[in-house]
C-alpha positions as a printed NumPy array, in Angstrom:
array([[  4.124,  10.74 ,  16.972],
       [  1.62 ,  13.366,  15.413],
       [  2.488,  16.773,  15.243],
       [  0.626,  19.808,  14.126],
       [  3.005,  22.673,  12.47 ],
       [  2.057,  26.289,  11.486],
       [  3.251,  27.069,   7.834],
       [  1.527,  30.287,   7.756],
       [ -0.514,  32.588,   9.806],
       [ -3.707,  30.435,   8.995],
       [ -2.563,  27.162,   7.793],
       [ -0.834,  24.353,   9.66 ],
       [  0.242,  21.225,   8.478],
       [ -0.018,  17.508,  10.136],
       [  3.449,  15.527,  10.331],
       [  3.673,  12.014,  11.291],
       [  6.831,  11.722,  13.541],
       [  8.924,   8.751,  14.365],
       [ 11.952,  10.165,  16.364],
       [ 15.927,   8.52 ,  15.734],
       [ 19.22 ,   9.503,  16.583],
       [ 21.146,   8.918,  13.387],
       [ 22.207,  12.138,  12.062],
       [ 20.491,  12.147,   8.758],
       [ 16.618,  12.57 ,   9.291],
       [ 14.115,  11.359,   6.316],
       [ 10.909,  13.885,   4.404],
       [  8.601,  11.597,   3.   ],
       [  6.197,  13.549,   0.762],
       [  3.375,  11.975,  -0.626],
       [  1.174,  12.577,  -3.969],
       [ -1.631,  13.911,  -4.935],
       [ -4.853,  13.141,  -3.128],
       [ -2.839,  10.585,  -1.079],
       [ -1.193,  11.148,   2.43 ],
       [  1.412,  10.592,   4.919],
       [  0.098,   7.361,   6.222],
       [  0.589,   5.546,   2.872],
       [  4.195,   6.109,   4.001],
       [  3.908,   4.752,   7.409],
       [  5.67 ,   1.116,   6.872],
       [  8.322,   2.919,   4.976],
       [  9.117,   5.005,   8.136],
       [  8.748,   2.362,  10.249],
       [ 11.803,   0.393,   8.572],
       [ 13.614,   4.222,   8.25 ],
       [ 13.056,   4.532,  12.282],
       [ 14.456,   0.795,  12.996],
       [ 17.429,   1.827,  11.336],
       [ 17.662,   4.773,  13.7  ],
       [ 16.735,   7.495,  11.748],
       [ 14.434,  10.154,  12.876],
       [ 11.382,  10.389,   9.603],
       [  8.768,  13.138,   9.125],
       [  5.866,  12.436,   6.72 ],
       [  3.959,  15.115,   6.21 ],
       [  0.559,  15.932,   4.907],
       [  0.131,  18.588,   2.591],
       [ -2.542,  21.244,   2.646],
       [ -5.839,  19.947,   1.748],
       [ -4.528,  16.157,   2.342],
       [ -4.717,  13.724,   5.234],
       [ -5.075,  15.83 ,   8.492],
       [ -3.818,  18.886,   7.468],
       [ -5.495,  22.266,   7.086],
       [ -7.432,  22.648,   3.973],
       [ -7.412,  26.429,   2.873],
       [ -9.221,  27.987,   0.204],
       [ -6.047,  28.336,  -2.013],
       [ -2.595,  27.282,  -2.346],
       [ -2.771,  24.135,  -4.473],
       [  0.228,  24.238,  -6.825],
       [  3.562,  22.741,  -6.638],
       [  5.215,  26.348,  -5.514],
       [  3.229,  26.744,  -2.66 ],
       [  3.606,  22.912,  -1.677],
       [  7.332,  24.037,  -1.753],
       [  7.203,  26.944,   0.491],
       [  5.192,  25.168,   2.873],
       [  7.621,  22.386,   3.378],
       [ 10.133,  24.957,   4.012],
       [  7.848,  26.28 ,   6.7  ],
       [  7.469,  23.048,   8.139],
       [ 11.34 ,  22.264,   8.236],
       [ 11.953,  25.639,   9.489],
       [  9.208,  24.632,  12.379],
       [ 10.76 ,  21.392,  13.401],
       [ 14.451,  22.541,  13.2  ],
       [ 15.462,  20.446,  10.412],
       [ 19.048,  21.698,   8.634],
       [ 19.907,  18.625,   6.649],
       [ 17.483,  16.156,   5.231],
       [ 16.897,  13.122,   2.912],
       [ 13.495,  13.941,   0.604],
       [ 11.672,  11.154,  -0.679],
       [  8.898,  12.537,  -2.696],
       [  5.622,   9.761,  -4.809],
       [  4.304,  10.957,  -8.095],
       [  3.572,  14.639,  -7.85 ],
       [  5.204,  14.991,  -5.055],
       [  8.55 ,  13.975,  -6.471],
       [  7.991,  16.766,  -8.465],
       [  7.775,  19.151,  -5.559],
       [ 10.795,  17.354,  -4.158],
       [ 12.675,  18.28 ,  -7.066],
       [ 11.866,  21.833,  -6.997],
       [ 12.458,  21.851,  -3.392],
       [ 15.759,  20.762,  -3.594],
       [ 17.045,  23.131,  -6.314],
       [ 15.606,  26.007,  -4.383],
       [ 17.427,  25.355,  -1.013],
       [ 20.269,  23.204,  -1.812],
       [ 21.301,  23.824,   1.941],
       [ 18.732,  21.975,   3.075],
       [ 18.893,  18.554,   1.397],
       [ 21.301,  16.154,   1.477],
       [ 19.438,  13.419,  -0.901],
       [ 16.984,  13.193,  -3.185],
       [ 14.886,  10.119,  -4.321],
       [ 11.957,  10.202,  -6.217],
       [  9.539,   7.224,  -5.915],
       [  7.367,   7.08 ,  -9.58 ],
       [  7.521,  10.323, -10.036],
       [  9.758,  13.685,  -9.867],
       [  9.881,  13.172, -13.958],
       [  5.804,  14.36 , -14.193],
       [  5.434,  16.019, -17.625],
       [  2.121,  15.405, -18.813],
       [  2.548,  17.91 , -22.104],
       [  4.674,  15.155, -23.201],
       [  2.408,  12.191, -23.138],
       [ -0.745,  13.992, -23.807],
       [ -2.072,  16.364, -26.754],
       [ -3.648,  19.206, -24.486],
       [ -4.67 ,  19.908, -20.791],
       [ -8.107,  18.729, -21.761],
       [ -7.004,  14.803, -22.578],
       [ -4.492,  15.365, -19.38 ],
       [ -7.535,  16.388, -17.109],
       [ -9.664,  13.814, -18.938],
       [ -7.332,  11.201, -17.789],
       [ -7.114,  12.463, -14.092],
       [-10.253,  13.628, -13.097],
       [-10.882,  12.274,  -9.663],
       [-14.271,  10.073,  -9.88 ],
       [-17.541,  10.147,  -8.363],
       [-17.508,   8.796,  -4.404],
       [-20.969,   8.849,  -4.596],
       [-22.07 ,   5.598,  -2.853],
       [-19.151,   5.009,  -1.482],
       [-18.478,   3.802,   1.996],
       [-15.493,   2.464,   3.825],
       [-16.435,  -1.195,   3.071],
       [-16.957,  -0.899,  -0.704],
       [-13.589,   1.234,  -0.907],
       [-11.815,  -1.393,   1.145],
       [-13.126,  -4.015,  -0.389],
       [-12.164,  -2.622,  -3.707],
       [ -8.72 ,  -1.93 ,  -2.495],
       [ -8.312,  -5.43 ,  -1.815],
       [ -9.123,  -6.799,  -4.555],
       [ -6.931,  -4.594,  -7.05 ],
       [ -4.202,  -4.285,  -4.596],
       [ -3.654,  -8.193,  -3.425],
       [ -0.206,  -7.817,  -2.132],
       [ -0.871,  -4.763,   0.381],
       [ -0.624,  -5.035,   4.036],
       [ -3.974,  -4.542,   5.669],
       [ -2.034,  -1.132,   7.385],
       [ -1.581,   0.144,   3.482],
       [ -5.754,  -0.807,   2.96 ],
       [ -6.557,   1.379,   5.88 ],
       [ -3.987,   4.043,   4.853],
       [ -5.795,   4.135,   1.202],
       [ -9.033,   4.251,   2.564],
       [ -8.347,   7.115,   4.747],
       [ -6.472,   9.487,   1.968],
       [-10.555,  10.304,   1.718],
       [-12.733,  11.745,   4.635],
       [-15.065,   9.527,   6.489],
       [-18.258,  10.62 ,   7.479],
       [-20.306,   9.881,  10.321],
       [-22.719,   7.922,   8.292],
       [-19.797,   5.291,   7.013],
       [-19.622,   7.064,   3.64 ],
       [-16.699,   8.656,   2.152],
       [-16.211,  12.326,   0.519],
       [-12.871,  13.802,  -1.   ],
       [-10.457,  16.239,   1.191],
       [-10.154,  18.459,  -1.625],
       [-12.714,  20.133,  -4.076],
       [-12.697,  19.22 ,  -7.108],
       [-11.349,  22.89 ,  -8.079],
       [ -8.527,  22.357,  -5.605],
       [ -7.626,  19.166,  -7.222],
       [ -7.727,  20.76 , -10.703],
       [ -5.602,  23.589,  -9.246],
       [ -2.656,  20.727,  -8.558],
       [ -3.392,  19.12 , -12.043],
       [ -2.93 ,  22.427, -13.26 ],
       [  0.235,  23.26 , -11.764],
       [  1.636,  19.887, -12.755],
       [  0.961,  20.77 , -16.55 ],
       [  2.041,  24.155, -16.345],
       [  5.259,  23.551, -13.761],
       [  7.244,  20.268, -14.98 ],
       [ 10.146,  19.732, -12.796],
       [ 12.945,  19.158, -15.957],
       [ 13.986,  23.113, -15.724],
       [ 14.822,  22.27 , -11.683],
       [ 17.127,  19.32 , -12.617],
       [ 20.282,  21.619, -13.492],
       [ 20.429,  22.949, -10.214],
       [ 20.772,  19.573,  -7.996],
       [ 24.102,  18.228,  -7.266],
       [ 23.081,  15.926,  -4.038],
       [ 23.136,  12.317,  -4.625],
       [ 19.434,  11.156,  -6.067],
       [ 17.722,   7.778,  -6.64 ],
       [ 15.544,   7.224,  -9.389],
       [ 12.39 ,   4.872,  -8.075],
       [ 10.281,   4.085, -11.225],
       [  7.886,   1.425, -11.129],
       [  7.675,  -0.995, -13.903],
       [  4.061,  -2.659, -14.608],
       [  3.376,  -6.187, -13.788],
       [  3.389,  -7.629, -17.31 ],
       [  5.423,  -5.452, -18.854],
       [  8.135,  -7.383, -21.1  ],
       [ 11.686,  -6.841, -21.495],
       [ 11.146,  -4.403, -24.303],
       [  8.718,  -2.605, -22.418],
       [ 10.633,  -2.09 , -19.296],
       [ 13.456,  -0.697, -21.075],
       [ 11.616,   1.772, -23.445],
       [ 10.488,   2.77 , -19.656],
       [ 13.887,   3.311, -18.205],
       [ 15.062,   5.295, -21.388],
       [ 12.518,   7.793, -21.207],
       [ 13.131,   8.449, -17.632],
       [ 16.914,   8.326, -18.042],
       [ 16.305,  10.631, -20.848],
       [ 14.237,  13.071, -18.962],
       [ 16.034,  13.589, -15.938],
       [ 19.111,  13.303, -17.947],
       [ 20.313,  16.963, -16.144],
       [ 20.408,  15.292, -12.965],
       [ 24.129,  15.205, -12.37 ],
       [ 24.225,  12.912,  -9.63 ],
       [ 21.425,  10.601, -10.218],
       [ 21.129,   6.585, -10.424],
       [ 18.252,   4.474, -11.047],
       [ 16.65 ,   1.365,  -8.945],
       [ 13.626,   0.402, -10.926],
       [ 11.364,  -1.782,  -9.298],
       [  9.736,  -4.798, -11.896],
       [  5.916,  -5.575, -11.542],
       [  4.858,  -2.856,  -9.441],
       [  2.233,  -0.307,  -9.185],
       [  2.365,   3.347,  -8.882],
       [  2.139,   3.294,  -5.007],
       [  5.576,   1.381,  -4.462],
       [  6.279,   2.658,  -0.909],
       [  2.905,   0.659,  -0.098],
       [  3.309,  -2.178,  -1.999],
       [  6.636,  -2.76 ,  -1.488],
       [  8.047,  -0.721,   1.752],
       [ 10.99 ,  -2.686,   2.889],
       [ 12.927,  -2.55 ,  -0.127],
       [ 11.606,   1.175,  -0.68 ],
       [ 12.982,   1.358,   2.926],
       [ 16.352,  -0.188,   2.129],
       [ 16.757,   1.78 ,  -1.102],
       [ 16.415,   4.896,   1.027],
       [ 18.549,   3.912,   3.835],
       [ 21.431,   2.908,   1.116],
       [ 20.659,   6.715,  -0.354],
       [ 21.371,   8.25 ,   3.097],
       [ 24.549,   6.081,   3.737],
       [ 25.636,   7.81 ,   0.083],
       [ 24.76 ,  11.198,   1.29 ],
       [ 26.742,  10.821,   4.479],
       [ 29.671,   9.597,   2.858],
       [ 29.772,  12.608,   0.358],
       [ 29.272,  14.841,   3.355],
       [ 32.648,  13.589,   4.688],
       [ 34.441,  13.56 ,   1.485],
       [ 34.106,  10.087,   1.281],
       [ 34.044,   8.96 ,  -2.451]])
């Protein structure tokens, strides 16, 4: 079910909703230049287990409105709060991927009564100033590539080649993060300036200061790249655990031989881990250790 949810007087967010009767709904938050559709297969599994699911297209992404301004972490948080209020949600399990993880950290810290549990899906610990020597180096690594000459067919073929274990639905969802023009060519949904605005927010507003305010059960779900040997994998785990040490109620379940978009690559396992987190949140709410 597709919903259009007003979050300001002139901005509406698109929400992909699956109904359910379980007490804890899920709020799924995508990363930069992604969309709610990449959560579809995870959402199907969560809904099959009885949970209501709300996957949100952040402003400028997917089918949501693209206003001129508001491309930063604080605005994304405010939009999500307004969306949950409009949807009548009072207690949710939040899962955020990549930059969406950073957004979800701040959402949880600023609105503790809204969030029952938090899942950080290869994100939520993005602090690029610790990995790049300068803002210019960071932008140089993440500036969006040109789509000149790109078509639905060429990009679909490319995604199938680099993601051989993704489902056809996931490939289609990845293509849909871009705008399909009438002639079959593709273009970015956000302008370069809007994209850069999000990057600047990621650079200036790391999630670390918000960790001490978070008390809910938190699941860290890092991708361990394919080919990483034991020592490399352990360095990744240790770095993330050190970065997130102020999260007082966090556990980790890593994903060996995985890509950044683990929710597209391993939707069933991601859903199972999220369902375990929801059970933990439910037990915590009822005082069960």
